[in-house]
VEXSE-579203 format. One record per residue: x, y, z of N, C-alpha, C in turn; residue number from 1; residue in three letters; chain. Coordinates in pm, whole numbers, always signed. Atoms other than C-alpha are relative to their C-alpha. Example, Ala and Ser with C-alpha at 12.3 -4.5 7.8 and 13.67 -1.06 7.14 Angstrom:
2
+--------+--------+--------+--------+--------+--------+--------+--------+--------+-----+-----+-------+
!    n.u !    n.v !    n.w !   ca.u !   ca.v !   ca.w !    c.u !    c.v !    c.w !   n ! res ! chain !
+--------+--------+--------+--------+--------+--------+--------+--------+--------+-----+-----+-------+
!    +89 !   -119 !     +0 !  +1230 !   -450 !   +780 !    +90 !   +120 !     +0 !   1 ! Ala !     A !
!    -82 !   -119 !     -6 !  +1367 !   -106 !   +714 !    -77 !   +109 !    +73 !   2 ! Ser !     A !
+--------+--------+--------+--------+--------+--------+--------+--------+--------+-----+-----+-------+
REM end
This chain:
161
+--------+--------+--------+--------+--------+--------+--------+--------+--------+-----+-----+-------+
!    n.u !    n.v !    n.w !   ca.u !   ca.v !   ca.w !    c.u !    c.v !    c.w !   n ! res ! chain !
+--------+--------+--------+--------+--------+--------+--------+--------+--------+-----+-----+-------+
!    +23 !   -110 !    +73 !  +6027 !  +2828 !  -2847 !    -78 !    -24 !   -130 !   1 ! Met !     A !
!    +90 !    +34 !   +133 !  +5750 !  +2861 !  -3144 !    +93 !    +16 !    -97 !   2 ! Pro !     A !
!    -45 !    -25 !   +130 !  +5880 !  +2831 !  -3485 !   -103 !    +26 !   -119 !   3 ! Thr !     A !
!    +93 !    -33 !   +103 !  +5732 !  +2954 !  -3802 !    +40 !    -95 !   -131 !   4 ! Glu !     A !
!     -1 !    +84 !   +124 !  +5677 !  +2745 !  -4137 !    +45 !   +127 !    -83 !   5 ! Asp !     A !
!    -78 !   -109 !    +94 !  +5920 !  +2944 !  -4383 !    -94 !    +48 !    -94 !   6 ! Ala !     A !
!   +103 !    -28 !   +126 !  +5651 !  +2917 !  -4668 !    -95 !    +93 !    +46 !   7 ! Ala !     A !
!    +97 !    -51 !    -19 !  +5369 !  +3064 !  -4476 !    +19 !   +111 !   +111 !   8 ! Thr !     A !
!    -29 !   -104 !   -116 !  +5513 !  +3274 !  -4176 !   -103 !    -21 !   +109 !   9 ! Gly !     A !
!    +87 !    +18 !   -101 !  +5264 !  +3112 !  -3963 !    +91 !   -119 !   +106 !  10 ! Arg !     A !
!    -46 !    +97 !   -101 !  +5340 !  +2881 !  -3634 !    -19 !   -145 !    -62 !  11 ! Ala !     A !
!    +14 !   +118 !    +61 !  +5407 !  +2545 !  -3744 !   -120 !    -93 !    +70 !  12 ! Thr !     A !
!    +99 !   +104 !    -51 !  +5151 !  +2257 !  -3696 !    +27 !    -51 !   +131 !  13 ! Leu !     A !
!    -60 !    +49 !   -127 !  +5356 !  +2100 !  -3439 !    -33 !    +92 !   +127 !  14 ! Gln !     A !
!    +15 !    -95 !   -107 !  +5360 !  +2434 !  -3237 !   -135 !    +19 !    +59 !  15 ! Asp !     A !
!   +147 !    -58 !    -18 !  +4993 !  +2497 !  -3277 !    -60 !   -122 !    +94 !  16 ! Glu !     A !
!    +42 !   +126 !    -58 !  +4925 !  +2109 !  -3153 !    +61 !    +35 !   +176 !  17 ! Leu !     A !
!    -77 !     -2 !   -121 !  +5155 !  +2177 !  -2840 !    -69 !   +108 !    +62 !  18 ! Arg !     A !
!    +43 !    -99 !    -78 !  +4987 !  +2505 !  -2751 !   -140 !    -21 !    +31 !  19 ! Ala !     A !
!   +141 !    +34 !    -31 !  +4628 !  +2350 !  -2787 !     +3 !    -97 !   +135 !  20 ! Ala !     A !
!    -42 !    +82 !   -140 !  +4776 !  +2074 !  -2537 !     +7 !    +89 !   +122 !  21 ! Lys !     A !
!    -41 !   -102 !   -150 !  +4905 !  +2348 !  -2285 !   -130 !    +74 !    +19 !  22 ! Ala !     A !
!    +95 !    -80 !    -42 !  +4577 !  +2508 !  -2287 !    -94 !    -97 !    +55 !  23 ! Arg !     A !
!   +108 !    +99 !    -79 !  +4366 !  +2203 !  -2211 !    +60 !    -48 !   +109 !  24 ! Ala !     A !
!    -46 !    +28 !   -131 !  +4596 !  +2105 !  -1943 !    +40 !    +94 !    +94 !  25 ! Thr !     A !
!    -21 !   -116 !    -84 !  +4621 !  +2431 !  -1796 !   -121 !    +10 !   +104 !  26 ! Asn !     A !
!   +125 !     +6 !    -87 !  +4392 !  +2441 !  -1491 !     -1 !   +151 !    +36 !  27 ! Arg !     A !
!    +45 !   -178 !    -27 !  +4249 !  +2803 !  -1545 !    -93 !    +22 !   +116 !  28 ! Gln !     A !
!    +90 !    -70 !   -130 !  +4097 !  +3013 !  -1259 !    -68 !   +111 !    -45 !  29 ! Thr !     A !
!    +68 !   -115 !    +15 !  +3850 !  +3274 !  -1264 !    -36 !    +40 !   +136 !  30 ! Arg !     A !
!    +52 !    -57 !   -113 !  +3706 !  +3492 !   -997 !   -134 !    +20 !    -25 !  31 ! Asp !     A !
!   +129 !     -6 !     +4 !  +3342 !  +3498 !   -935 !    -51 !    +52 !   +128 !  32 ! Phe !     A !
!    +57 !    -45 !   -141 !  +3116 !  +3709 !   -672 !    -98 !   -124 !    +42 !  33 ! Pro !     A !
!    +70 !    +96 !    -72 !  +2963 !  +3483 !   -419 !   -125 !    +68 !     +4 !  34 ! Ile !     A !
!   +141 !    -70 !    -14 !  +2577 !  +3551 !   -451 !    -17 !    +42 !   +146 !  35 ! Pro !     A !
!    +55 !    -27 !   -119 !  +2423 !  +3731 !   -165 !    +85 !    +97 !    +94 !  36 ! Gly !     A !
!    -91 !    -93 !    -82 !  +2705 !  +3962 !    -53 !    +48 !   +131 !    -79 !  37 ! Tyr !     A !
!    -10 !   -136 !    +60 !  +2669 !  +4274 !   -281 !   +138 !    +43 !    -70 !  38 ! Glu !     A !
!   -143 !     -7 !    +50 !  +2992 !  +4199 !   -459 !   +119 !     +8 !    +91 !  39 ! Gly !     A !
!   -118 !     -5 !    -94 !  +3200 !  +4207 !   -151 !    +67 !   -134 !     +6 !  40 ! Arg !     A !
!    -64 !   +139 !     -4 !  +3280 !  +3818 !   -141 !    +15 !    -49 !   -108 !  41 ! Leu !     A !
!    -37 !    +47 !   +119 !  +3439 !  +3653 !   -402 !    +75 !   -135 !    +12 !  42 ! Trp !     A !
!    -71 !   +143 !     -8 !  +3585 !  +3296 !   -494 !    +70 !    -12 !   -126 !  43 ! Gly !     A !
!    -81 !    +55 !    +96 !  +3853 !  +3185 !   -699 !     -6 !   -154 !    -41 !  44 ! Thr !     A !
!    +36 !   +114 !    +35 !  +3749 !  +2896 !   -895 !    +66 !    -75 !   -116 !  45 ! Phe !     A !
!   -101 !    +55 !   +107 !  +3943 !  +2634 !  -1115 !   -121 !    -86 !    -90 !  46 ! Arg !     A !
!    +83 !    +84 !    +96 !  +3782 !  +2441 !  -1406 !    +35 !   -151 !    +52 !  47 ! Ala !     A !
!    -47 !   +138 !    -16 !  +3767 !  +2072 !  -1306 !    +54 !    -79 !   -114 !  48 ! Leu !     A !
!    -53 !    +71 !   +146 !  +3979 !  +1858 !  -1531 !    +23 !   -152 !    +31 !  49 ! Asp !     A !
!    -34 !   +151 !    -26 !  +3992 !  +1515 !  -1362 !   -161 !    -71 !    -22 !  50 ! Asp !     A !
!   +117 !    +66 !    +21 !  +3688 !  +1294 !  -1482 !    -35 !    -77 !   +115 !  51 ! Tyr !     A !
!    +42 !   +101 !   -129 !  +3705 !  +1070 !  -1155 !    -42 !   +104 !    +93 !  52 ! Ala !     A !
!    +55 !   -107 !    -88 !  +3636 !  +1381 !   -959 !   -121 !    +43 !    -10 !  53 ! Asp !     A !
!   +141 !     -5 !    +52 !  +3327 !  +1472 !  -1163 !    -81 !   -115 !    +27 !  54 ! Val !     A !
!    +95 !    +97 !    -25 !  +3197 !  +1124 !  -1151 !    -22 !    -43 !   +144 !  55 ! Arg !     A !
!    -13 !    +58 !   -132 !  +3280 !  +1047 !   -783 !   -117 !   +116 !    +60 !  56 ! Ala !     A !
!   +119 !    -78 !    -47 !  +3042 !  +1376 !   -709 !   -122 !    -27 !    -55 !  57 ! Ile !     A !
!   +127 !    +20 !    +64 !  +2768 !  +1269 !   -950 !    -35 !   -147 !    +62 !  58 ! Ile !     A !
!    +21 !   +139 !    -72 !  +2799 !   +893 !   -791 !    -51 !    +26 !   +135 !  59 ! Ala !     A !
!    +30 !    -22 !   -148 !  +2766 !  +1010 !   -445 !   -146 !    +34 !     +1 !  60 ! Glu !     A !
!   +144 !    -58 !     +1 !  +2436 !  +1144 !   -524 !   -102 !    -67 !    -82 !  61 ! His !     A !
!    +83 !    +69 !   +112 !  +2288 !   +911 !   -795 !   -120 !    -68 !    +70 !  62 ! Gly !     A !
!   +132 !    +68 !    -49 !  +2039 !   +741 !   -545 !    -81 !   +101 !    +61 !  63 ! Lys !     A !
!    +95 !    -95 !    -83 !  +1894 !  +1069 !   -402 !   -134 !     -8 !    -99 !  64 ! Val !     A !
!   +138 !    +20 !    +89 !  +1518 !  +1028 !   -530 !    -45 !   +106 !    -48 !  65 ! Ala !     A !
!    +61 !   -115 !    +47 !  +1419 !  +1378 !   -558 !   +112 !    +77 !    -95 !  66 ! Asp !     A !
!    -74 !    -56 !    +96 !  +1573 !  +1544 !   -878 !    +60 !   +120 !    +37 !  67 ! Ala !     A !
!    -40 !   -105 !    -62 !  +1594 !  +1882 !   -730 !    +97 !     +0 !   +106 !  68 ! Ala !     A !
!   -115 !     +0 !   -107 !  +1784 !  +1782 !   -434 !   +110 !    -53 !    -41 !  69 ! Glu !     A !
!   -110 !    +79 !    +58 !  +2012 !  +1559 !   -634 !    +63 !   +102 !    -79 !  70 ! Gln !     A !
!    -71 !    -93 !    +70 !  +2111 !  +1864 !   -842 !    +47 !    +90 !    +84 !  71 ! Glu !     A !
!    -57 !    -76 !    -82 !  +2155 !  +2075 !   -557 !   +121 !    -58 !    +68 !  72 ! Gln !     A !
!   -119 !    +71 !    -87 !  +2379 !  +1830 !   -376 !   +133 !    +16 !   -100 !  73 ! Leu !     A !
!   -101 !    +13 !    +98 !  +2599 !  +1791 !   -704 !    +56 !   +139 !    -18 !  74 ! Ile !     A !
!    -34 !   -140 !    +10 !  +2617 !  +2170 !   -751 !    +87 !    +59 !   +119 !  75 ! Ala !     A !
!    -81 !    -63 !   -123 !  +2731 !  +2246 !   -371 !   +145 !    -95 !    -13 !  76 ! Ala !     A !
!   -139 !    +59 !     -6 !  +3005 !  +1970 !   -391 !    +58 !    +45 !   -123 !  77 ! Asp !     A !
!    -93 !    -48 !   +102 !  +3124 !  +2084 !   -733 !    +51 !   +131 !    +38 !  78 ! Thr !     A !
!    -48 !   -135 !    -34 !  +3133 !  +2435 !   -600 !   +114 !    -15 !   +103 !  79 ! Leu !     A !
!   -106 !    +31 !   -109 !  +3334 !  +2310 !   -281 !   +123 !    -42 !    -90 !  80 ! Val !     A !
!    -94 !    +38 !    +72 !  +3561 !  +2129 !   -520 !    +98 !    +85 !    -73 !  81 ! Lys !     A !
!    -43 !    -86 !   +102 !  +3638 !  +2375 !   -762 !    +55 !   +136 !    +61 !  82 ! Ser !     A !
!    -43 !   -115 !    -64 !  +3675 !  +2669 !   -524 !   +135 !     +3 !    +58 !  83 ! Cys !     A !
!   -125 !    +17 !    -44 !  +4054 !  +2749 !   -450 !    +30 !    +96 !   +117 !  84 ! Thr !     A !
!     -6 !    -96 !    -91 !  +4021 !  +3056 !   -239 !   -120 !    +88 !    +34 !  85 ! Arg !     A !
!   +124 !    -99 !    -43 !  +3767 !  +3317 !    -80 !    +70 !   +108 !    +24 !  86 ! Val !     A !
!    -46 !   -129 !     -6 !  +3837 !  +3682 !    -80 !   -111 !    +96 !    +37 !  87 ! Phe !     A !
!   +117 !    -96 !    -11 !  +3654 !  +3988 !    +48 !    +92 !   +113 !    -68 !  88 ! Ala !     A !
!    -39 !   -122 !    +50 !  +3660 !  +4329 !   -120 !    -36 !   +118 !   +117 !  89 ! Leu !     A !
!    +29 !    -91 !    -93 !  +3703 !  +4612 !   +122 !    +85 !   +119 !    -14 !  90 ! Arg !     A !
!    -65 !   -138 !    +61 !  +3795 !  +4968 !    +24 !    +93 !    -12 !   -115 !  91 ! Asp !     A !
!    -73 !    +38 !   +119 !  +3894 !  +4850 !   -320 !   +104 !    -94 !    +21 !  92 ! Gly !     A !
!   -120 !    +86 !    -16 !  +4151 !  +4597 !   -182 !    -53 !   -134 !    +28 !  93 ! Glu !     A !
!    +42 !   +123 !    -24 !  +4140 !  +4225 !   -192 !    +35 !    -53 !   +154 !  94 ! Gln !     A !
!    -54 !    +50 !    -98 !  +4147 !  +4045 !   +137 !    -17 !   -137 !    +29 !  95 ! His !     A !
!     +6 !   +146 !     -6 !  +4225 !  +3679 !   +142 !    -32 !    -59 !   +112 !  96 ! Asp !     A !
!    +75 !    +41 !   -113 !  +4009 !  +3503 !   +381 !    +80 !   -124 !    +65 !  97 ! Leu !     A !
!    -67 !   +102 !    -26 !  +4241 !  +3205 !   +377 !    -43 !   -153 !    +38 !  98 ! Gly !     A !
!    +65 !   +118 !     -9 !  +3992 !  +2956 !   +305 !    -66 !    -40 !   -134 !  99 ! Met !     A !
!    +92 !    +24 !   +136 !  +3779 !  +2792 !    +37 !   -157 !    +14 !    +41 ! 100 ! Gly !     A !
!   +153 !    -12 !    -37 !  +3390 !  +2776 !    +18 !    -36 !   -132 !    +49 ! 101 ! Leu !     A !
!    +32 !   +120 !    -78 !  +3254 !  +2558 !   +273 !    -23 !    +28 !   +144 ! 102 ! Gly !     A !
!     +2 !     -2 !   -137 !  +3263 !  +2481 !   +642 !    +43 !   +131 !    +69 ! 103 ! Arg !     A !
!    -75 !    -86 !    -66 !  +3513 !  +2722 !   +741 !    -54 !   +146 !    -22 ! 104 ! Asp !     A !
!    +62 !   -150 !    +54 !  +3361 !  +3020 !   +535 !   -135 !    +35 !    +96 ! 105 ! Leu !     A !
!    +96 !     +9 !    -63 !  +3047 !  +2937 !   +713 !     +9 !    +59 !   +145 ! 106 ! Ala !     A !
!    -35 !    -23 !   -130 !  +3180 !  +2947 !  +1060 !    +56 !   +155 !     +8 ! 107 ! Ala !     A !
!    -69 !   -158 !     +2 !  +3368 !  +3304 !   +957 !   -110 !    +89 !    -10 ! 108 ! Phe !     A !
!   +131 !   -100 !     +9 !  +3021 !  +3442 !   +873 !   -101 !    -29 !    +99 ! 109 ! Leu !     A !
!   +102 !    +29 !   -118 !  +2871 !  +3279 !  +1209 !    -85 !    -97 !    -15 ! 110 ! Gly !     A !
!    +96 !   +112 !     -1 !  +2700 !  +2969 !  +1090 !    +82 !   -128 !    +34 ! 111 ! Asp !     A !
!    -76 !   +141 !    -34 !  +2815 !  +2651 !  +1265 !    -83 !   -106 !    -84 ! 112 ! Glu !     A !
!    +36 !   +129 !    +66 !  +2781 !  +2347 !  +1029 !    +95 !   -110 !    +21 ! 113 ! Val !     A !
!    -87 !   +132 !     +5 !  +2935 !  +2000 !  +1011 !    +83 !    -18 !   -103 ! 114 ! Glu !     A !
!    -98 !    +23 !    +97 !  +3092 !  +1995 !   +682 !     -9 !    +96 !   -122 ! 115 ! Asn !     A !
!    -14 !    -74 !   +115 !  +3167 !  +2172 !   +365 !   -129 !    +20 !    -85 ! 116 ! Asp !     A !
!   +111 !     -7 !    +54 !  +2844 !  +2084 !   +198 !    -99 !    +86 !    +62 ! 117 ! Arg !     A !
!    +98 !   -101 !    -84 !  +2617 !  +2237 !   +469 !    +68 !   +122 !     +2 ! 118 ! Gln !     A !
!    -91 !   -132 !     -1 !  +2868 !  +2528 !   +462 !    -55 !    +78 !   -115 ! 119 ! Gly !     A !
!    +43 !    -75 !   +137 !  +2768 !  +2622 !    +86 !   -130 !    +38 !    +25 ! 120 ! Ile !     A !
!   +148 !    -30 !     -3 !  +2407 !  +2595 !   +187 !    -27 !   +125 !   +113 ! 121 ! Phe !     A !
!     +1 !   -106 !    -84 !  +2478 !  +2815 !   +476 !    +38 !   +136 !    -37 ! 122 ! Ala !     A !
!    -49 !   -122 !    +42 !  +2678 !  +3076 !   +282 !    -75 !    +64 !   -119 ! 123 ! Val !     A !
!    +89 !    -75 !   +112 !  +2462 !  +3113 !    -23 !   -136 !    -18 !    +34 ! 124 ! Ile !     A !
!   +117 !    -22 !    -69 !  +2139 !  +3241 !    +95 !   -123 !    -94 !    -41 ! 125 ! Pro !     A !
!   +131 !    +74 !    +22 !  +1867 !  +3042 !    -92 !    +47 !    -90 !   -139 ! 126 ! Asn !     A !
!    -42 !    +80 !    +74 !  +1883 !  +2738 !   -334 !    -22 !    +54 !   -173 ! 127 ! Ser !     A !
!     +9 !    -59 !   +154 !  +1785 !  +2957 !   -659 !   +120 !    +55 !    -31 ! 128 ! Leu !     A !
!   -113 !    -69 !    +13 !  +2080 !  +3153 !   -594 !   +118 !    -78 !    -23 ! 129 ! Leu !     A !
!    -74 !   +131 !    +23 !  +2287 !  +2823 !   -552 !    +16 !    -46 !   -126 ! 130 ! Leu !     A !
!    +11 !    +42 !   +118 !  +2167 !  +2695 !   -865 !    +53 !   +102 !   -111 ! 131 ! Met !     A !
!    -32 !   -135 !   +114 !  +2211 !  +3034 !  -1073 !   +148 !    -33 !    +19 ! 132 ! Ser !     A !
!   -135 !    -37 !    -21 !  +2570 !  +3065 !   -925 !    +79 !   -149 !    -65 ! 133 ! Phe !     A !
!    -58 !   +108 !    +83 !  +2652 !  +2682 !  -1032 !    -17 !     +6 !   -137 ! 134 ! Tyr !     A !
!     +0 !     +5 !   +164 !  +2516 !  +2736 !  -1380 !    +97 !    +98 !    -37 ! 135 ! Gly !     A !
!   -101 !    -86 !    +29 !  +2713 !  +3027 !  -1408 !   +143 !    -53 !    -25 ! 136 ! Glu !     A !
!   -138 !    +57 !     -4 !  +3034 !  +2852 !  -1313 !    +26 !   -109 !    -98 ! 137 ! Ile !     A !
!    +23 !   +130 !    +98 !  +2929 !  +2539 !  -1528 !    +22 !    +69 !   -132 ! 138 ! Asp !     A !
!     +7 !    -91 !   +108 !  +2890 !  +2780 !  -1824 !   +144 !    +27 !    -58 ! 139 ! Arg !     A !
!   -121 !    -34 !     +9 !  +3228 !  +2898 !  -1765 !   +109 !   -116 !    -27 ! 140 ! Trp !     A !
!    -76 !   +125 !    +23 !  +3388 !  +2550 !  -1751 !     -3 !    -35 !   -128 ! 141 ! Phe !     A !
!    +35 !    +50 !   +105 !  +3215 !  +2441 !  -2043 !    +62 !   +112 !   -129 ! 142 ! Arg !     A !
!    -38 !   -130 !   +116 !  +3308 !  +2804 !  -2247 !   +145 !    -11 !     -5 ! 143 ! Gly !     A !
!   -141 !     -8 !     -2 !  +3684 !  +2748 !  -2153 !    +27 !   -120 !    -98 ! 144 ! Thr !     A !
!    -49 !   +106 !    +78 !  +3684 !  +2409 !  -2322 !    -52 !    +14 !   -149 ! 145 ! Glu !     A !
!    +35 !    -24 !   +139 !  +3479 !  +2518 !  -2606 !    +75 !   +103 !    -83 ! 146 ! Ala !     A !
!    -90 !    -98 !    +73 !  +3694 !  +2825 !  -2686 !   +134 !    -54 !    -40 ! 147 ! Ala !     A !
!   -113 !    +59 !    +37 !  +3993 !  +2621 !  -2681 !    -22 !    -95 !   -123 ! 148 ! Ala !     A !
!    +39 !    +92 !   +126 !  +3826 !  +2365 !  -2929 !    -35 !    +69 !   -108 ! 149 ! Thr !     A !
!    +40 !   -102 !    +86 !  +3703 !  +2659 !  -3144 !   +119 !    +40 !    -55 ! 150 ! Ser !     A !
!   -143 !    -65 !    +62 !  +4038 !  +2820 !  -3175 !    +53 !   -117 !    -57 ! 151 ! Glu !     A !
!    -96 !    +99 !    +68 !  +4209 !  +2481 !  -3250 !    -56 !    -57 !   -138 ! 152 ! Ala !     A !
!    +68 !    +33 !   +138 !  +3965 !  +2383 !  -3525 !     -9 !    +99 !   -104 ! 153 ! Ser !     A !
!     -2 !   -116 !    +75 !  +3962 !  +2724 !  -3661 !   +160 !    +10 !    -69 ! 154 ! Gly !     A !
!   -138 !    +15 !    +69 !  +4332 !  +2703 !  -3722 !     +9 !   -107 !    -91 ! 155 ! Lys !     A !
!     -3 !   +160 !    +81 !  +4286 !  +2343 !  -3875 !    -58 !    +49 !    -99 ! 156 ! Ser !     A !
!    +56 !    -36 !   +128 !  +4042 !  +2473 !  -4118 !    +70 !   +109 !    -80 ! 157 ! Glu !     A !
!    -66 !   -113 !    +64 !  +4241 !  +2781 !  -4192 !   +128 !    -81 !    -86 ! 158 ! Ala !     A !
!   -108 !    +61 !    +54 !  +4524 !  +2557 !  -4272 !     -6 !    -79 !   -121 ! 159 ! Ala !     A !
!    +61 !    +98 !   +129 !  +4319 !  +2327 !  -4493 !    -51 !    +93 !   -134 ! 160 ! Asn !     A !
!    +50 !    -77 !   +132 !  +4200 !  +2623 !  -4724 !   +108 !    +48 !    -88 ! 161 ! Ser !     A !
+--------+--------+--------+--------+--------+--------+--------+--------+--------+-----+-----+-------+
REM end
């Protein structure tokens, strides 16, 4: 339970630090429309918080000579890893499709592919949309961390004034 500093009436430093840690360790999620489906197909994405996961994705494609291809492969694998579920909107209601973004969704939409990465390329209609979508989700990942950092530093500066 949060406590207040008797002199200032504000949360104690200890409580502010605990709250900042809780925000940093919280695996936040957000829903995004999957491009190409006129706002009817959505995915729930989580911010990746394991450095090993991110490094493994990058390392897997580190030897791809073509930079654009490398970036697309990293984007595809990141989207697969961060998507926790896919749902469709119909008549104003969410219909959980019981799958993530990848091979199963591609099959559901009528495309047979061998793996999740190929599934992403089948589900998202073209590489420009793929990269734009990845950029939007990456901005959210970074914004989530930046907001927590900004809020924490703002409180610290206010406490020092």
